[in-house]
LODRENBA-557970 format. One record per residue (C-alpha): x, y, z negated; residue in three letters; residue number from 1. Coordinates in steps of 0.1 Angstrom, whole numbers, always signed. Example, Ala and Ser with C-alpha at 12.3 -4.5 7.8 and 13.67 -1.06 7.14 Angstrom:
<nodes>
+-------+-------+-------+-----+-----+
|     x |     y |     z |  aa |   i |
+-------+-------+-------+-----+-----+
|  +123 |   -45 |   -78 | Ala |   1 |
|  +137 |   -11 |   -71 | Ser |   2 |
+-------+-------+-------+-----+-----+
</nodes>
This chain:
<nodes>
+-------+-------+-------+-----+-----+
|     x |     y |     z |  aa |   i |
+-------+-------+-------+-----+-----+
|  -310 |  -645 |  -530 | Unk |   1 |
|  -333 |  -674 |  -526 | Unk |   2 |
|  -334 |  -700 |  -553 | Unk |   3 |
|  -326 |  -735 |  -543 | Unk |   4 |
|  -345 |  -762 |  -562 | Unk |   5 |
|  -333 |  -797 |  -560 | Unk |   6 |
|  -359 |  -826 |  -567 | Unk |   7 |
|  -343 |  -853 |  -586 | Unk |   8 |
|  -373 |  -877 |  -595 | Unk |   9 |
|  -410 |  -872 |  -598 | Unk |  10 |
|  -411 |  -840 |  -619 | Unk |  11 |
|  -374 |  -835 |  -626 | Unk |  12 |
|  -360 |  -805 |  -609 | Unk |  13 |
|  -323 |  -789 |  -608 | Unk |  14 |
|  -311 |  -753 |  -601 | Unk |  15 |
|  -279 |  -740 |  -601 | Unk |  16 |
|  -274 |  -708 |  -619 | Unk |  17 |
|  -247 |  -680 |  -613 | Unk |  18 |
|  -238 |  -656 |  -639 | Unk |  19 |
|  -211 |  -628 |  -632 | Unk |  20 |
|  -182 |  -629 |  -656 | Unk |  21 |
|  -181 |  -590 |  -656 | Unk |  22 |
|  -216 |  -588 |  -669 | Unk |  23 |
|  -208 |  -613 |  -696 | Unk |  24 |
|  -176 |  -594 |  -706 | Unk |  25 |
|  -195 |  -561 |  -706 | Unk |  26 |
|  -222 |  -572 |  -729 | Unk |  27 |
|  -197 |  -587 |  -751 | Unk |  28 |
|  -178 |  -555 |  -755 | Unk |  29 |
|  -210 |  -537 |  -760 | Unk |  30 |
|  -220 |  -559 |  -788 | Unk |  31 |
|  -187 |  -562 |  -805 | Unk |  32 |
|  -187 |  -522 |  -806 | Unk |  33 |
|  -220 |  -525 |  -824 | Unk |  34 |
|  -206 |  -550 |  -849 | Unk |  35 |
|  -176 |  -528 |  -856 | Unk |  36 |
|  -198 |  -499 |  -868 | Unk |  37 |
|  -212 |  -518 |  -896 | Unk |  38 |
|  -188 |  -546 |  -904 | Unk |  39 |
|  -171 |  -547 |  -937 | Unk |  40 |
|  -136 |  -562 |  -941 | Unk |  41 |
|  -111 |  -560 |  -969 | Unk |  42 |
|   -85 |  -532 |  -964 | Unk |  43 |
|  -106 |  -511 |  -940 | Unk |  44 |
|  -132 |  -486 |  -946 | Unk |  45 |
|  -167 |  -493 |  -931 | Unk |  46 |
|  -167 |  -485 |  -894 | Unk |  47 |
|  -128 |  -482 |  -892 | Unk |  48 |
|  -120 |  -518 |  -885 | Unk |  49 |
|   -99 |  -520 |  -854 | Unk |  50 |
|  -115 |  -535 |  -823 | Unk |  51 |
|   -89 |  -561 |  -819 | Unk |  52 |
|   -95 |  -573 |  -855 | Unk |  53 |
|  -133 |  -572 |  -849 | Unk |  54 |
|  -129 |  -592 |  -817 | Unk |  55 |
|  -105 |  -618 |  -834 | Unk |  56 |
|  -131 |  -624 |  -860 | Unk |  57 |
|  -164 |  -623 |  -842 | Unk |  58 |
|  -154 |  -626 |  -804 | Unk |  59 |
|  -161 |  -663 |  -800 | Unk |  60 |
|  -195 |  -662 |  -818 | Unk |  61 |
|  -206 |  -629 |  -797 | Unk |  62 |
|  -195 |  -645 |  -764 | Unk |  63 |
|  -214 |  -677 |  -772 | Unk |  64 |
|  -246 |  -656 |  -779 | Unk |  65 |
|  -241 |  -635 |  -747 | Unk |  66 |
|  -235 |  -665 |  -725 | Unk |  67 |
|  -267 |  -681 |  -738 | Unk |  68 |
|  -289 |  -650 |  -734 | Unk |  69 |
|  -274 |  -644 |  -698 | Unk |  70 |
|  -279 |  -682 |  -687 | Unk |  71 |
|  -314 |  -680 |  -702 | Unk |  72 |
|  -322 |  -648 |  -684 | Unk |  73 |
|  -309 |  -662 |  -651 | Unk |  74 |
|  -330 |  -694 |  -655 | Unk |  75 |
|  -362 |  -674 |  -664 | Unk |  76 |
|  -355 |  -654 |  -631 | Unk |  77 |
|  -349 |  -682 |  -610 | Unk |  78 |
|  -381 |  -703 |  -621 | Unk |  79 |
|  -401 |  -673 |  -617 | Unk |  80 |
|  -389 |  -666 |  -582 | Unk |  81 |
|  -395 |  -701 |  -573 | Unk |  82 |
|  -428 |  -703 |  -587 | Unk |  83 |
|  -423 |  -732 |  -611 | Unk |  84 |
|  -441 |  -740 |  -644 | Unk |  85 |
|  -414 |  -755 |  -666 | Unk |  86 |
|  -425 |  -782 |  -691 | Unk |  87 |
|  -400 |  -783 |  -721 | Unk |  88 |
|  -365 |  -771 |  -726 | Unk |  89 |
|  -339 |  -772 |  -697 | Unk |  90 |
|  -307 |  -792 |  -701 | Unk |  91 |
|  -278 |  -768 |  -691 | Unk |  92 |
|  -244 |  -778 |  -683 | Unk |  93 |
|  -213 |  -757 |  -670 | Unk |  94 |
|  -204 |  -764 |  -634 | Unk |  95 |
|  -170 |  -766 |  -622 | Unk |  96 |
|  -156 |  -750 |  -589 | Unk |  97 |
|  -176 |  -717 |  -593 | Unk |  98 |
|  -167 |  -687 |  -569 | Unk |  99 |
|  -142 |  -663 |  -583 | Unk | 100 |
|  -158 |  -639 |  -609 | Unk | 101 |
|  -186 |  -662 |  -617 | Unk | 102 |
|  -196 |  -688 |  -640 | Unk | 103 |
|  -220 |  -715 |  -628 | Unk | 104 |
|  -244 |  -738 |  -647 | Unk | 105 |
|  -268 |  -766 |  -637 | Unk | 106 |
|  -301 |  -766 |  -653 | Unk | 107 |
|  -321 |  -799 |  -651 | Unk | 108 |
|  -357 |  -796 |  -663 | Unk | 109 |
|  -392 |  -808 |  -656 | Unk | 110 |
|  -421 |  -791 |  -641 | Unk | 111 |
|  -457 |  -794 |  -649 | Unk | 112 |
|  -475 |  -818 |  -625 | Unk | 113 |
|  -500 |  -812 |  -598 | Unk | 114 |
|  -534 |  -824 |  -612 | Unk | 115 |
|  -557 |  -841 |  -587 | Unk | 116 |
|  -593 |  -841 |  -599 | Unk | 117 |
|  -613 |  -870 |  -584 | Unk | 118 |
|  -649 |  -872 |  -577 | Unk | 119 |
|  -669 |  -871 |  -610 | Unk | 120 |
|  -699 |  -886 |  -592 | Unk | 121 |
|  -680 |  -918 |  -594 | Unk | 122 |
|  -677 |  -919 |  -630 | Unk | 123 |
|  -703 |  -933 |  -654 | Unk | 124 |
|  -711 |  -919 |  -688 | Unk | 125 |
|  -733 |  -932 |  -716 | Unk | 126 |
|  -750 |  -901 |  -731 | Unk | 127 |
|  -759 |  -907 |  -768 | Unk | 128 |
|  -792 |  -895 |  -785 | Unk | 129 |
|  -802 |  -899 |  -819 | Unk | 130 |
|  -833 |  -888 |  -840 | Unk | 131 |
|  -836 |  -880 |  -879 | Unk | 132 |
|  -865 |  -902 |  -890 | Unk | 133 |
|  -882 |  -905 |  -924 | Unk | 134 |
|  -860 |  -935 |  -932 | Unk | 135 |
|  -830 |  -914 |  -929 | Unk | 136 |
|  -845 |  -888 |  -951 | Unk | 137 |
|  -856 |  -913 |  -976 | Unk | 138 |
|  -820 |  -926 |  -979 | Unk | 139 |
|  -807 |  -891 |  -985 | Unk | 140 |
|  -832 |  -886 | -1012 | Unk | 141 |
|  -821 |  -920 | -1028 | Unk | 142 |
|  -785 |  -907 | -1028 | Unk | 143 |
|  -794 |  -874 | -1044 | Unk | 144 |
|  -814 |  -894 | -1071 | Unk | 145 |
|  -783 |  -916 | -1077 | Unk | 146 |
|  -761 |  -886 | -1081 | Unk | 147 |
|  -783 |  -875 | -1110 | Unk | 148 |
|  -790 |  -908 | -1125 | Unk | 149 |
|  -786 |  -916 | -1164 | Unk | 150 |
|  -777 |  -949 | -1180 | Unk | 151 |
|  -792 |  -967 | -1210 | Unk | 152 |
|  -781 |  -998 | -1225 | Unk | 153 |
|  -797 | -1030 | -1216 | Unk | 154 |
|  -810 | -1055 | -1242 | Unk | 155 |
|  -786 | -1082 | -1249 | Unk | 156 |
|  -807 | -1110 | -1234 | Unk | 157 |
|  -807 | -1092 | -1199 | Unk | 158 |
|  -782 | -1099 | -1172 | Unk | 159 |
|  -764 | -1074 | -1150 | Unk | 160 |
|  -780 | -1067 | -1118 | Unk | 161 |
|  -770 | -1044 | -1088 | Unk | 162 |
|  -771 | -1006 | -1097 | Unk | 163 |
|  -760 | -1014 | -1134 | Unk | 164 |
|  -730 |  -997 | -1150 | Unk | 165 |
|  -710 | -1025 | -1168 | Unk | 166 |
|  -680 | -1023 | -1193 | Unk | 167 |
|  -655 | -1051 | -1189 | Unk | 168 |
|  -621 | -1063 | -1200 | Unk | 169 |
|  -603 | -1083 | -1174 | Unk | 170 |
|  -569 | -1100 | -1168 | Unk | 171 |
|  -557 | -1114 | -1135 | Unk | 172 |
|  -528 | -1136 | -1131 | Unk | 173 |
|  -508 | -1150 | -1102 | Unk | 174 |
|  -489 | -1182 | -1105 | Unk | 175 |
|  -497 | -1178 | -1143 | Unk | 176 |
|  -482 | -1143 | -1145 | Unk | 177 |
|  -502 | -1111 | -1151 | Unk | 178 |
|  -493 | -1084 | -1121 | Unk | 179 |
|  -493 | -1048 | -1121 | Unk | 180 |
|  -528 | -1032 | -1122 | Unk | 181 |
|  -544 | -1067 | -1128 | Unk | 182 |
|  -552 | -1060 | -1165 | Unk | 183 |
|  -578 | -1033 | -1182 | Unk | 184 |
|  -600 | -1030 | -1212 | Unk | 185 |
|  -633 | -1011 | -1215 | Unk | 186 |
|  -632 | -1006 | -1176 | Unk | 187 |
|  -664 |  -993 | -1161 | Unk | 188 |
|  -680 |  -998 | -1127 | Unk | 189 |
|  -712 |  -999 | -1109 | Unk | 190 |
|  -725 | -1034 | -1097 | Unk | 191 |
|  -731 | -1039 | -1061 | Unk | 192 |
|  -718 | -1005 | -1049 | Unk | 193 |
|  -685 | -1016 | -1035 | Unk | 194 |
|  -663 | -1001 | -1062 | Unk | 195 |
|  -647 | -1035 | -1068 | Unk | 196 |
|  -638 | -1064 | -1044 | Unk | 197 |
|  -669 | -1087 | -1035 | Unk | 198 |
|  -656 | -1118 | -1056 | Unk | 199 |
|  -651 | -1095 | -1086 | Unk | 200 |
|  -687 | -1081 | -1083 | Unk | 201 |
|  -702 | -1115 | -1075 | Unk | 202 |
|  -687 | -1130 | -1107 | Unk | 203 |
|  -699 | -1100 | -1130 | Unk | 204 |
|  -735 | -1101 | -1114 | Unk | 205 |
|  -758 | -1122 | -1136 | Unk | 206 |
|  -736 | -1121 | -1166 | Unk | 207 |
|  -747 | -1109 | -1201 | Unk | 208 |
|  -731 | -1088 | -1227 | Unk | 209 |
|  -705 | -1109 | -1247 | Unk | 210 |
|  -702 | -1135 | -1220 | Unk | 211 |
|  -668 | -1143 | -1203 | Unk | 212 |
|  -659 | -1160 | -1171 | Unk | 213 |
|  -628 | -1172 | -1151 | Unk | 214 |
|  -629 | -1172 | -1113 | Unk | 215 |
|  -604 | -1170 | -1084 | Unk | 216 |
|  -601 | -1138 | -1063 | Unk | 217 |
|  -583 | -1139 | -1029 | Unk | 218 |
|  -568 | -1104 | -1021 | Unk | 219 |
|  -573 | -1094 |  -985 | Unk | 220 |
|  -541 | -1094 |  -963 | Unk | 221 |
|  -545 | -1055 |  -957 | Unk | 222 |
|  -551 | -1048 |  -996 | Unk | 223 |
|  -535 | -1015 | -1005 | Unk | 224 |
|  -516 | -1032 | -1034 | Unk | 225 |
|  -487 | -1048 | -1013 | Unk | 226 |
|  -474 | -1070 | -1042 | Unk | 227 |
|  -509 | -1088 | -1042 | Unk | 228 |
|  -521 | -1085 | -1006 | Unk | 229 |
|  -530 | -1119 |  -992 | Unk | 230 |
|  -525 | -1138 | -1026 | Unk | 231 |
|  -550 | -1156 | -1048 | Unk | 232 |
|  -553 | -1146 | -1085 | Unk | 233 |
|  -572 | -1162 | -1113 | Unk | 234 |
|  -592 | -1136 | -1133 | Unk | 235 |
|  -606 | -1138 | -1169 | Unk | 236 |
|  -635 | -1111 | -1173 | Unk | 237 |
|  -655 | -1103 | -1204 | Unk | 238 |
|  -686 | -1081 | -1203 | Unk | 239 |
|  -688 | -1058 | -1231 | Unk | 240 |
|  -718 | -1036 | -1223 | Unk | 241 |
|  -744 | -1035 | -1196 | Unk | 242 |
|  -763 | -1002 | -1188 | Unk | 243 |
|  -793 |  -998 | -1165 | Unk | 244 |
|  -795 |  -970 | -1142 | Unk | 245 |
|  -826 |  -946 | -1146 | Unk | 246 |
|  -832 |  -927 | -1114 | Unk | 247 |
|  -852 |  -894 | -1118 | Unk | 248 |
|  -886 |  -890 | -1102 | Unk | 249 |
|  -888 |  -871 | -1072 | Unk | 250 |
|  -910 |  -843 | -1086 | Unk | 251 |
|  -910 |  -804 | -1090 | Unk | 252 |
|  -884 |  -806 | -1117 | Unk | 253 |
|  -861 |  -827 | -1096 | Unk | 254 |
|  -865 |  -806 | -1066 | Unk | 255 |
|  -858 |  -773 | -1086 | Unk | 256 |
|  -827 |  -789 | -1099 | Unk | 257 |
|  -814 |  -791 | -1063 | Unk | 258 |
|  -820 |  -754 | -1057 | Unk | 259 |
|  -849 |  -758 | -1032 | Unk | 260 |
|  -864 |  -724 | -1030 | Unk | 261 |
|  -902 |  -734 | -1030 | Unk | 262 |
|  -897 |  -762 | -1056 | Unk | 263 |
|  -919 |  -786 | -1035 | Unk | 264 |
|  -911 |  -823 | -1025 | Unk | 265 |
|  -921 |  -811 |  -989 | Unk | 266 |
|  -896 |  -784 |  -990 | Unk | 267 |
|  -869 |  -808 | -1001 | Unk | 268 |
|  -875 |  -831 |  -973 | Unk | 269 |
|  -877 |  -803 |  -947 | Unk | 270 |
|  -844 |  -791 |  -960 | Unk | 271 |
|  -829 |  -823 |  -958 | Unk | 272 |
|  -841 |  -829 |  -923 | Unk | 273 |
|  -825 |  -795 |  -913 | Unk | 274 |
|  -792 |  -805 |  -927 | Unk | 275 |
|  -792 |  -841 |  -912 | Unk | 276 |
|  -802 |  -828 |  -877 | Unk | 277 |
|  -773 |  -804 |  -878 | Unk | 278 |
|  -750 |  -833 |  -888 | Unk | 279 |
|  -766 |  -855 |  -861 | Unk | 280 |
|  -762 |  -828 |  -835 | Unk | 281 |
|  -725 |  -824 |  -840 | Unk | 282 |
|  -717 |  -861 |  -842 | Unk | 283 |
|  -738 |  -868 |  -810 | Unk | 284 |
|  -718 |  -839 |  -794 | Unk | 285 |
|  -685 |  -854 |  -805 | Unk | 286 |
|  -693 |  -888 |  -792 | Unk | 287 |
|  -706 |  -874 |  -759 | Unk | 288 |
|  -676 |  -852 |  -756 | Unk | 289 |
|  -653 |  -881 |  -760 | Unk | 290 |
|  -671 |  -902 |  -733 | Unk | 291 |
|  -670 |  -872 |  -710 | Unk | 292 |
|  -633 |  -867 |  -716 | Unk | 293 |
|  -628 |  -904 |  -709 | Unk | 294 |
|  -646 |  -900 |  -676 | Unk | 295 |
|  -628 |  -870 |  -666 | Unk | 296 |
|  -595 |  -885 |  -672 | Unk | 297 |
|  -604 |  -917 |  -653 | Unk | 298 |
|  -609 |  -898 |  -621 | Unk | 299 |
|  -577 |  -878 |  -623 | Unk | 300 |
|  -542 |  -883 |  -609 | Unk | 301 |
|  -511 |  -869 |  -623 | Unk | 302 |
|  -476 |  -876 |  -636 | Unk | 303 |
|  -469 |  -869 |  -672 | Unk | 304 |
|  -439 |  -847 |  -680 | Unk | 305 |
|  -416 |  -866 |  -703 | Unk | 306 |
|  -407 |  -835 |  -723 | Unk | 307 |
|  -444 |  -828 |  -731 | Unk | 308 |
|  -451 |  -862 |  -742 | Unk | 309 |
|  -420 |  -863 |  -765 | Unk | 310 |
|  -429 |  -831 |  -780 | Unk | 311 |
|  -463 |  -844 |  -787 | Unk | 312 |
|  -448 |  -876 |  -803 | Unk | 313 |
|  -427 |  -852 |  -826 | Unk | 314 |
|  -460 |  -834 |  -837 | Unk | 315 |
|  -478 |  -866 |  -844 | Unk | 316 |
|  -448 |  -880 |  -864 | Unk | 317 |
|  -446 |  -847 |  -884 | Unk | 318 |
|  -483 |  -848 |  -891 | Unk | 319 |
|  -479 |  -884 |  -904 | Unk | 320 |
|  -451 |  -876 |  -926 | Unk | 321 |
|  -471 |  -847 |  -940 | Unk | 322 |
|  -501 |  -871 |  -947 | Unk | 323 |
|  -477 |  -894 |  -965 | Unk | 324 |
|  -465 |  -864 |  -987 | Unk | 325 |
|  -500 |  -854 |  -996 | Unk | 326 |
|  -507 |  -891 | -1007 | Unk | 327 |
|  -476 |  -887 | -1031 | Unk | 328 |
|  -453 |  -911 | -1012 | Unk | 329 |
|  -418 |  -905 | -1024 | Unk | 330 |
|  -392 |  -892 |  -998 | Unk | 331 |
|  -420 |  -892 |  -971 | Unk | 332 |
|  -399 |  -870 |  -949 | Unk | 333 |
|  -373 |  -898 |  -948 | Unk | 334 |
|  -397 |  -926 |  -941 | Unk | 335 |
|  -388 |  -948 |  -912 | Unk | 336 |
|  -417 |  -945 |  -888 | Unk | 337 |
|  -412 |  -958 |  -852 | Unk | 338 |
|  -419 |  -932 |  -826 | Unk | 339 |
|  -433 |  -958 |  -802 | Unk | 340 |
|  -465 |  -963 |  -824 | Unk | 341 |
|  -475 |  -926 |  -814 | Unk | 342 |
|  -465 |  -929 |  -777 | Unk | 343 |
|  -500 |  -940 |  -764 | Unk | 344 |
|  -518 |  -913 |  -783 | Unk | 345 |
|  -494 |  -886 |  -772 | Unk | 346 |
|  -496 |  -897 |  -736 | Unk | 347 |
|  -532 |  -895 |  -738 | Unk | 348 |
|  -533 |  -860 |  -755 | Unk | 349 |
|  -509 |  -846 |  -728 | Unk | 350 |
|  -529 |  -861 |  -700 | Unk | 351 |
|  -561 |  -849 |  -713 | Unk | 352 |
|  -547 |  -814 |  -719 | Unk | 353 |
|  -534 |  -810 |  -684 | Unk | 354 |
|  -567 |  -824 |  -669 | Unk | 355 |
|  -589 |  -802 |  -689 | Unk | 356 |
|  -567 |  -772 |  -683 | Unk | 357 |
|  -571 |  -777 |  -645 | Unk | 358 |
|  -608 |  -783 |  -647 | Unk | 359 |
|  -613 |  -751 |  -667 | Unk | 360 |
|  -592 |  -730 |  -643 | Unk | 361 |
|  -608 |  -744 |  -611 | Unk | 362 |
|  -643 |  -741 |  -623 | Unk | 363 |
|  -641 |  -710 |  -645 | Unk | 364 |
|  -653 |  -728 |  -677 | Unk | 365 |
|  -637 |  -703 |  -701 | Unk | 366 |
|  -654 |  -694 |  -734 | Unk | 367 |
|  -676 |  -662 |  -730 | Unk | 368 |
|  -679 |  -638 |  -758 | Unk | 369 |
|  -717 |  -648 |  -762 | Unk | 370 |
|  -706 |  -684 |  -765 | Unk | 371 |
|  -681 |  -678 |  -793 | Unk | 372 |
|  -706 |  -656 |  -813 | Unk | 373 |
|  -733 |  -684 |  -808 | Unk | 374 |
|  -710 |  -710 |  -820 | Unk | 375 |
|  -697 |  -691 |  -850 | Unk | 376 |
|  -733 |  -683 |  -860 | Unk | 377 |
|  -741 |  -720 |  -859 | Unk | 378 |
|  -712 |  -729 |  -880 | Unk | 379 |
|  -720 |  -703 |  -906 | Unk | 380 |
|  -758 |  -711 |  -907 | Unk | 381 |
|  -752 |  -740 |  -934 | Unk | 382 |
|  -735 |  -714 |  -959 | Unk | 383 |
|  -751 |  -694 |  -985 | Unk | 384 |
|  -740 |  -663 |  -970 | Unk | 385 |
|  -735 |  -668 |  -933 | Unk | 386 |
|  -726 |  -631 |  -927 | Unk | 387 |
|  -694 |  -637 |  -948 | Unk | 388 |
|  -684 |  -666 |  -929 | Unk | 389 |
|  -689 |  -648 |  -895 | Unk | 390 |
|  -666 |  -620 |  -906 | Unk | 391 |
|  -641 |  -647 |  -918 | Unk | 392 |
|  -639 |  -662 |  -885 | Unk | 393 |
|  -638 |  -632 |  -864 | Unk | 394 |
|  -614 |  -615 |  -889 | Unk | 395 |
|  -586 |  -638 |  -878 | Unk | 396 |
|  -573 |  -645 |  -843 | Unk | 397 |
|  -560 |  -681 |  -851 | Unk | 398 |
|  -595 |  -692 |  -865 | Unk | 399 |
|  -612 |  -677 |  -835 | Unk | 400 |
|  -589 |  -693 |  -810 | Unk | 401 |
|  -597 |  -727 |  -827 | Unk | 402 |
|  -634 |  -719 |  -821 | Unk | 403 |
|  -626 |  -709 |  -786 | Unk | 404 |
|  -610 |  -743 |  -780 | Unk | 405 |
|  -642 |  -761 |  -792 | Unk | 406 |
|  -664 |  -739 |  -771 | Unk | 407 |
|  -642 |  -747 |  -739 | Unk | 408 |
|  -644 |  -784 |  -748 | Unk | 409 |
|  -682 |  -782 |  -749 | Unk | 410 |
|  -683 |  -764 |  -714 | Unk | 411 |
|  -661 |  -793 |  -699 | Unk | 412 |
|  -683 |  -818 |  -715 | Unk | 413 |
|  -715 |  -801 |  -702 | Unk | 414 |
|  -699 |  -798 |  -666 | Unk | 415 |
|  -686 |  -834 |  -665 | Unk | 416 |
|  -723 |  -846 |  -676 | Unk | 417 |
|  -737 |  -825 |  -650 | Unk | 418 |
|  -717 |  -842 |  -622 | Unk | 419 |
|  -711 |  -878 |  -635 | Unk | 420 |
|  -737 |  -907 |  -634 | Unk | 421 |
|  -751 |  -903 |  -669 | Unk | 422 |
|  -773 |  -931 |  -686 | Unk | 423 |
|  -791 |  -920 |  -717 | Unk | 424 |
|  -785 |  -943 |  -746 | Unk | 425 |
|  -804 |  -939 |  -779 | Unk | 426 |
|  -786 |  -949 |  -811 | Unk | 427 |
|  -799 |  -952 |  -847 | Unk | 428 |
|  -791 |  -927 |  -874 | Unk | 429 |
|  -774 |  -954 |  -894 | Unk | 430 |
|  -751 |  -963 |  -863 | Unk | 431 |
|  -743 |  -928 |  -856 | Unk | 432 |
|  -734 |  -921 |  -893 | Unk | 433 |
|  -713 |  -954 |  -895 | Unk | 434 |
|  -737 |  -970 |  -918 | Unk | 435 |
|  -747 |  -997 |  -895 | Unk | 436 |
+-------+-------+-------+-----+-----+
</nodes>
């Protein structure tokens, strides 16, 4: 029998399902007999409970299960015959006026849209490039030196400068009252490294051990401490100790402490360059991937299934609650988070997913075994035992599926860049790493 599909609006469809009552009753009886073989009731031996007693106790729940199963089977068969791709769960309601011997139900649901891919030649993309220069390597060496620095107390006559470690007592007051977290003794921080608010560092810079100073400090509007955000406090700070930093010399001893095999400065710089180039490659790829995806979406036309968007909103909301829990927020699962804040992101994710899937299918951009192996090898290269990492990825289907998704995204990126109007744009290492 042909399936009649009614279009309600855009992606919404309706199908009427018919289920024979005899089939429902037959299945209910079969399941009740199965229940009767194992059910235990007071006053009866196992397997000897009369069927009318079993039916009285379990008949309603078994009939409900059977009806759900039969309607589900009918719906699956109908959409398969109609060649429909269903997005989300259908809304099913019983329909009155069914023919004798039948139960009828209306199933209202959404289908996935037709995706029209436009001409990528009309899209413009800035393709980023970046190089690892000596300045970037020098900065990395400086970071490694700072991680291994030592401190020695300055003479009493010397003032605090950037890079010094200072020990202070401080107390902050708002409207004459000390606030929570505004007072500490023997507190240490490094001057000029952003560990404290700028006004605090500016006040301490240039002070000597034993000196005290009062100064105003305006907390930013977005300060993490909500009780003081946007308010101005009066601080009293006393410097108790100033220690100057001693950075290790970049020599053979320093290089060997970092585990560089040949123990030479040249070997250290070569190792740093190799690691930075790997990081630059992944960051450039991520930025170019984003630009390519934006270009792809810009030339595509499609309607968004509301069910898919709502499901994505739910996933984003769940992720937000999980993040709050990890940060130790009390009752994070009950936190009032407006779903609307996730709607733009959810719509973009659904739109991009549908467009990418269509492009992959129509242009055969699936990941090949060779691409999967090459990508896993590249991920494993930075580890001490790459072969163990490779086995770890290939030993779990879920982990390999995540790699496969990345490879497909890379294939899509390369395809888009091969078709779109591409302009090469060089960016500095600092800008790429977010240090500019």
